[in-house]
N, CA, C and O atoms as a GROMACS GRO file, in nm:
protein
  264
    1UNK      N    1  11.369   9.176  -5.603
    1UNK     CA    2  11.350   9.254  -5.682
    1UNK      C    3  11.234   9.206  -5.822
    1UNK      O    4  11.233   9.100  -5.884
    2UNK      N    5  11.174   9.289  -5.834
    2UNK     CA    6  11.098   9.264  -5.947
    2UNK      C    7  11.159   9.271  -6.097
    2UNK      O    8  11.236   9.365  -6.117
    3UNK      N    9  11.139   9.202  -6.183
    3UNK     CA   10  11.199   9.173  -6.324
    3UNK      C   11  11.140   9.286  -6.384
    3UNK      O   12  11.024   9.309  -6.352
    4UNK      N   13  11.209   9.381  -6.486
    4UNK     CA   14  11.126   9.486  -6.570
    4UNK      C   15  11.116   9.385  -6.673
    4UNK      O   16  11.181   9.281  -6.681
    5UNK      N   17  11.034   9.425  -6.746
    5UNK     CA   18  10.997   9.364  -6.922
    5UNK      C   19  10.951   9.495  -6.984
    5UNK      O   20  10.871   9.580  -6.946
    6UNK      N   21  11.040   9.483  -7.109
    6UNK     CA   22  10.993   9.586  -7.205
    6UNK      C   23  10.836   9.601  -7.275
    6UNK      O   24  10.782   9.520  -7.350
    7UNK      N   25  10.789   9.714  -7.232
    7UNK     CA   26  10.687   9.724  -7.282
    7UNK      C   27  10.650   9.746  -7.448
    7UNK      O   28  10.631   9.860  -7.490
    8UNK      N   29  10.641   9.644  -7.525
    8UNK     CA   30  10.609   9.626  -7.673
    8UNK      C   31  10.523   9.531  -7.692
    8UNK      O   32  10.505   9.430  -7.623
    9UNK      N   33  10.463   9.570  -7.800
    9UNK     CA   34  10.354   9.497  -7.847
    9UNK      C   35  10.384   9.462  -8.008
    9UNK      O   36  10.376   9.548  -8.096
   10UNK      N   37  10.406   9.376  -8.023
   10UNK     CA   38  10.442   9.308  -8.164
   10UNK      C   39  10.339   9.336  -8.280
   10UNK      O   40  10.370   9.350  -8.398
   11UNK      N   41  10.206   9.341  -8.226
   11UNK     CA   42  10.092   9.375  -8.334
   11UNK      C   43  10.065   9.523  -8.343
   11UNK      O   44   9.960   9.556  -8.399
   12UNK      N   45  10.147   9.622  -8.294
   12UNK     CA   46  10.155   9.735  -8.300
   12UNK      C   47  10.180   9.789  -8.417
   12UNK      O   48  10.261   9.723  -8.483
   13UNK      N   49  10.129   9.915  -8.483
   13UNK     CA   50  10.172   9.977  -8.627
   13UNK      C   51  10.240  10.081  -8.532
   13UNK      O   52  10.213  10.125  -8.420
   14UNK      N   53  10.372  10.108  -8.652
   14UNK     CA   54  10.447  10.227  -8.567
   14UNK      C   55  10.440  10.316  -8.740
   14UNK      O   56  10.422  10.266  -8.851
   15UNK      N   57  10.458  10.429  -8.707
   15UNK     CA   58  10.417  10.529  -8.825
   15UNK      C   59  10.555  10.620  -8.781
   15UNK      O   60  10.602  10.630  -8.668
   16UNK      N   61  10.596  10.669  -8.878
   16UNK     CA   62  10.709  10.747  -8.931
   16UNK      C   63  10.689  10.848  -8.869
   16UNK      O   64  10.575  10.894  -8.856
   17UNK      N   65  10.810  10.912  -8.810
   17UNK     CA   66  10.799  11.058  -8.727
   17UNK      C   67  10.859  11.133  -8.811
   17UNK      O   68  10.950  11.070  -8.865
   18UNK      N   69  10.847  11.280  -8.860
   18UNK     CA   70  10.959  11.365  -8.925
   18UNK      C   71  10.950  11.422  -8.830
   18UNK      O   72  10.848  11.426  -8.761
   19UNK      N   73  11.109  11.504  -8.796
   19UNK     CA   74  11.140  11.578  -8.698
   19UNK      C   75  11.209  11.700  -8.784
   19UNK      O   76  11.315  11.692  -8.846
   20UNK      N   77  11.112  11.831  -8.773
   20UNK     CA   78  11.196  11.924  -8.856
   20UNK      C   79  11.247  12.046  -8.741
   20UNK      O   80  11.164  12.094  -8.663
   21UNK      N   81  11.399  12.090  -8.740
   21UNK     CA   82  11.395  12.206  -8.713
   21UNK      C   83  11.381  12.291  -8.736
   21UNK      O   84  11.431  12.314  -8.846
   22UNK      N   85  11.322  12.395  -8.683
   22UNK     CA   86  11.250  12.499  -8.720
   22UNK      C   87  11.338  12.628  -8.615
   22UNK      O   88  11.365  12.629  -8.495
   23UNK      N   89  11.366  12.735  -8.732
   23UNK     CA   90  11.420  12.862  -8.654
   23UNK      C   91  11.348  12.926  -8.526
   23UNK      O   92  11.225  12.919  -8.521
   24UNK      N   93  11.406  12.975  -8.441
   24UNK     CA   94  11.333  13.017  -8.301
   24UNK      C   95  11.316  13.168  -8.273
   24UNK      O   96  11.424  13.218  -8.304
   25UNK      N   97  11.253  13.240  -8.241
   25UNK     CA   98  11.236  13.375  -8.189
   25UNK      C   99  11.175  13.378  -8.071
   25UNK      O  100  11.105  13.291  -8.018
   26UNK      N  101  11.214  13.509  -8.024
   26UNK     CA  102  11.150  13.505  -7.866
   26UNK      C  103  11.079  13.644  -7.848
   26UNK      O  104  11.131  13.751  -7.876
   27UNK      N  105  10.962  13.628  -7.802
   27UNK     CA  106  10.874  13.740  -7.789
   27UNK      C  107  10.940  13.835  -7.684
   27UNK      O  108  10.994  13.791  -7.583
   28UNK      N  109  10.934  13.955  -7.713
   28UNK     CA  110  11.020  14.050  -7.648
   28UNK      C  111  10.917  14.104  -7.521
   28UNK      O  112  10.952  14.202  -7.456
   29UNK      N  113  10.795  14.038  -7.491
   29UNK     CA  114  10.722  14.082  -7.381
   29UNK      C  115  10.723  13.994  -7.281
   29UNK      O  116  10.760  14.024  -7.167
   30UNK      N  117  10.674  13.859  -7.322
   30UNK     CA  118  10.680  13.759  -7.263
   30UNK      C  119  10.783  13.638  -7.202
   30UNK      O  120  10.789  13.572  -7.098
   31UNK      N  121  10.872  13.649  -7.348
   31UNK     CA  122  10.991  13.563  -7.322
   31UNK      C  123  10.946  13.443  -7.382
   31UNK      O  124  11.025  13.353  -7.353
   32UNK      N  125  10.854  13.402  -7.452
   32UNK     CA  126  10.796  13.286  -7.506
   32UNK      C  127  10.865  13.236  -7.624
   32UNK      O  128  10.854  13.312  -7.720
   33UNK      N  129  10.923  13.146  -7.643
   33UNK     CA  130  10.980  13.100  -7.753
   33UNK      C  131  10.892  13.040  -7.872
   33UNK      O  132  10.788  12.974  -7.867
   34UNK      N  133  10.958  13.077  -7.965
   34UNK     CA  134  10.811  13.054  -8.125
   34UNK      C  135  10.922  12.994  -8.205
   34UNK      O  136  11.040  13.029  -8.210
   35UNK      N  137  10.857  12.891  -8.269
   35UNK     CA  138  10.922  12.826  -8.403
   35UNK      C  139  10.831  12.897  -8.501
   35UNK      O  140  10.712  12.930  -8.495
   36UNK      N  141  10.949  12.916  -8.617
   36UNK     CA  142  10.859  12.973  -8.728
   36UNK      C  143  10.908  12.912  -8.861
   36UNK      O  144  11.029  12.892  -8.865
   37UNK      N  145  10.837  12.878  -8.972
   37UNK     CA  146  10.935  12.857  -9.075
   37UNK      C  147  11.023  12.989  -9.149
   37UNK      O  148  11.005  13.109  -9.132
   38UNK      N  149  11.104  12.934  -9.218
   38UNK     CA  150  11.202  13.068  -9.265
   38UNK      C  151  11.115  13.161  -9.354
   38UNK      O  152  11.038  13.122  -9.442
   39UNK      N  153  11.134  13.274  -9.322
   39UNK     CA  154  11.075  13.394  -9.427
   39UNK      C  155  10.929  13.420  -9.320
   39UNK      O  156  10.859  13.517  -9.347
   40UNK      N  157  10.896  13.345  -9.222
   40UNK     CA  158  10.763  13.365  -9.150
   40UNK      C  159  10.763  13.435  -9.013
   40UNK      O  160  10.660  13.452  -8.947
   41UNK      N  161  10.892  13.477  -8.975
   41UNK     CA  162  10.886  13.520  -8.835
   41UNK      C  163  10.816  13.638  -8.776
   41UNK      O  164  10.780  13.644  -8.658
   42UNK      N  165  10.798  13.730  -8.865
   42UNK     CA  166  10.716  13.856  -8.870
   42UNK      C  167  10.519  13.803  -8.848
   42UNK      O  168  10.434  13.852  -8.773
   43UNK      N  169  10.508  13.695  -8.943
   43UNK     CA  170  10.341  13.660  -8.908
   43UNK      C  171  10.322  13.581  -8.807
   43UNK      O  172  10.208  13.565  -8.764
   44UNK      N  173  10.469  13.497  -8.734
   44UNK     CA  174  10.424  13.426  -8.608
   44UNK      C  175  10.412  13.515  -8.532
   44UNK      O  176  10.306  13.507  -8.470
   45UNK      N  177  10.484  13.614  -8.503
   45UNK     CA  178  10.481  13.686  -8.381
   45UNK      C  179  10.373  13.780  -8.410
   45UNK      O  180  10.315  13.805  -8.305
   46UNK      N  181  10.317  13.849  -8.521
   46UNK     CA  182  10.211  13.894  -8.520
   46UNK      C  183  10.091  13.854  -8.443
   46UNK      O  184  10.021  13.918  -8.366
   47UNK      N  185  10.084  13.709  -8.490
   47UNK     CA  186   9.972  13.641  -8.456
   47UNK      C  187   9.965  13.590  -8.313
   47UNK      O  188   9.856  13.570  -8.258
   48UNK      N  189  10.142  13.557  -8.225
   48UNK     CA  190  10.147  13.557  -8.104
   48UNK      C  191  10.080  13.679  -8.028
   48UNK      O  192   9.997  13.663  -7.939
   49UNK      N  193  10.131  13.819  -8.078
   49UNK     CA  194  10.108  13.926  -8.024
   49UNK      C  195   9.934  13.952  -7.997
   49UNK      O  196   9.879  13.987  -7.892
   50UNK      N  197   9.882  13.926  -8.114
   50UNK     CA  198   9.748  13.922  -8.135
   50UNK      C  199   9.658  13.893  -8.058
   50UNK      O  200   9.557  13.957  -8.026
   51UNK      N  201   9.723  13.717  -8.006
   51UNK     CA  202   9.638  13.609  -7.929
   51UNK      C  203   9.676  13.676  -7.796
   51UNK      O  204   9.588  13.695  -7.711
   52UNK      N  205   9.808  13.714  -7.774
   52UNK     CA  206   9.867  13.694  -7.633
   52UNK      C  207   9.874  13.864  -7.572
   52UNK      O  208   9.852  13.885  -7.452
   53UNK      N  209   9.899  13.952  -7.646
   53UNK     CA  210   9.939  14.094  -7.635
   53UNK      C  211   9.843  14.150  -7.721
   53UNK      O  212   9.891  14.157  -7.834
   54UNK      N  213   9.732  14.190  -7.715
   54UNK     CA  214   9.661  14.282  -7.842
   54UNK      C  215   9.689  14.401  -7.772
   54UNK      O  216   9.711  14.496  -7.847
   55UNK      N  217   9.698  14.434  -7.613
   55UNK     CA  218   9.677  14.582  -7.613
   55UNK      C  219   9.820  14.636  -7.670
   55UNK      O  220   9.808  14.734  -7.744
   56UNK      N  221   9.966  14.584  -7.646
   56UNK     CA  222  10.052  14.598  -7.674
   56UNK      C  223  10.083  14.649  -7.846
   56UNK      O  224  10.170  14.724  -7.889
   57UNK      N  225   9.982  14.581  -7.914
   57UNK     CA  226   9.967  14.630  -8.077
   57UNK      C  227   9.895  14.784  -8.072
   57UNK      O  228   9.931  14.888  -8.128
   58UNK      N  229   9.777  14.756  -7.983
   58UNK     CA  230   9.699  14.875  -7.996
   58UNK      C  231   9.817  15.013  -7.933
   58UNK      O  232   9.806  15.132  -7.964
   59UNK      N  233   9.883  14.977  -7.878
   59UNK     CA  234   9.962  15.102  -7.806
   59UNK      C  235  10.106  15.129  -7.943
   59UNK      O  236  10.179  15.225  -7.965
   60UNK      N  237  10.095  15.014  -7.996
   60UNK     CA  238  10.225  15.033  -8.094
   60UNK      C  239  10.160  15.121  -8.212
   60UNK      O  240  10.209  15.226  -8.253
   61UNK      N  241  10.036  15.058  -8.262
   61UNK     CA  242   9.967  15.135  -8.351
   61UNK      C  243   9.936  15.297  -8.341
   61UNK      O  244   9.935  15.378  -8.434
   62UNK      N  245   9.909  15.323  -8.186
   62UNK     CA  246   9.888  15.461  -8.150
   62UNK      C  247   9.997  15.548  -8.151
   62UNK      O  248   9.977  15.667  -8.173
   63UNK      N  249  10.136  15.495  -8.124
   63UNK     CA  250  10.227  15.563  -8.119
   63UNK      C  251  10.312  15.590  -8.260
   63UNK      O  252  10.412  15.660  -8.272
   64UNK      N  253  10.231  15.502  -8.379
   64UNK     CA  254  10.295  15.553  -8.485
   64UNK      C  255  10.211  15.632  -8.575
   64UNK      O  256  10.252  15.694  -8.674
   65UNK      N  257  10.071  15.625  -8.526
   65UNK     CA  258  10.003  15.744  -8.567
   65UNK      C  259   9.890  15.678  -8.694
   65UNK      O  260   9.832  15.746  -8.778
   66UNK      N  261   9.880  15.514  -8.677
   66UNK     CA  262   9.820  15.458  -8.777
   66UNK      C  263   9.676  15.436  -8.752
   66UNK      O  264   9.606  15.384  -8.838
   0.00000   0.00000   0.00000
């Protein structure tokens, strides 16, 4: 059996990592989970819909008469 050695480099520089827990919402069309800053759910969903489901936005605008 071979010995396992830890892969460490004492000369490597470590950078601090900040982990932020963001609220999540889900796309009603594709089910994709989207993270957003508090108060920004609408903007994040709109960007997602523009990128991934532009036809859904067009249909919604026509249905409301916009």
